[in-house]
N, C-alpha and C positions, 0 to 999 in steps of 0.2 A: 290670454284669457284669464286675467287677474280678476279675482272676486273680492269685493269690499263690503263689509257689514258694519254700520255704525250703531252705537247705542249710548245711553247715558243722558239724553236730553230730558228736559222737564221744565217746570215753572218754579221760579224763585223770586224773592224780593231783591230789590237793589242792594248791593253790598254782599250778597250771598255768593256761593261757589257751586260749581258743577264740574264733573270730570267726564269728558267724552272718550269713548273707545272706538277703535277701528281695527277690525280683524281683517287680515289680508292673506292671500296665498303665497305670494312672493313679490319682492320688489328690489330692483337694482338701481334705479334712478330715483329722483326726488319724489317725495310724497308731501301732501299738505292738507290743510283744513281751509275750506272756503265757506262763505255764508251768503245768503240771499234773502232779503226782506221783500215783501210784496211791493211791486211797482219799482223796485230798484234792481240794478244790475248785480251780477254775482261778483263778489270781491274776495281777494285773497286775504286770509287771516294770518297764517304762518306756514312756512314750508321747511322741510328738513332733508338734507342729503348728507348722510353719515354724521360727522360732527358739526357740519355747517347748518345754520338756521337763518331765516329771514322773517322778521315780524312786521306786520302792518303797524304804522305809528299809533293807530287808535287802540291797540291792545298791548303794546310793548310795556312790560313791567307788571301786567295783570295776568296775562296768559302765558303758559309754558307748554311747549311741545316736547314729547319724549317718545322713544321707540324701544321696544323690547323685542329684539330679533328672535330670541329663544321661544317666545310666545306668539310671534308674528302678529304683534299688536302695537298700534300707535295710539298715543293718548294726547288729549288736550285738557290741561288743568286750567280752569277759568276761575279766577278770584276777583273779588270786588266788582261783580257784574253790574252793568248799567242798563237802563231801559233801551238805549241805542244798540245794545248787543243782541236784541231780540231778532231772530232770523232762523231760517232753516240752515243747519250746518251740514256740510258735505265733506266726506273724506275723498281724496283724490290720489291716484297713483299713475305711474308711467310718465313721469315728468322728464326733466333734463338731468344732465350730469352736474347740476348745481341747484341750490334752492331757488324756486321761482314762484312768484305770486300771480302769474299770468294764467288764467283759466285755460286758454287755448293751448298751453304747453302740456296739458295732461290728457291722457287717453282713457283712463278708467275712473269711474265715479261710483260712490255708494248711493244708497237710496235716500239718505238724509235723515237727520234727527232734529226735532224742533226744540228750540231754546226760547223761552219767554221770560222776560225780566220785568217785573212790575215795580212801580214807584210807591 
């Protein structure tokens, strides 16, 4: 019964930055950030399992995932945002014993937070 709450979404111009937050109750397996745009399938953005991470090629070098276990909060720092980053972003938990970008590997999901990037 893991609970997840995302926040930090908003509207920015291309090149801008946003930081998303995800508060969770507890997590032992991997967690991650996923996104879904209208008419498109959900895709993995980045996943973290302890010190191990896995980034989608489209965000590597621009996005950074971090986790503060003391605060039970996971973050996604998004820099140099592009219009193609526009989507609903979801926090996921209950993954595997390794970072994974496969949505079906996760059991728990947050409500989502909208990110809109204009050109």
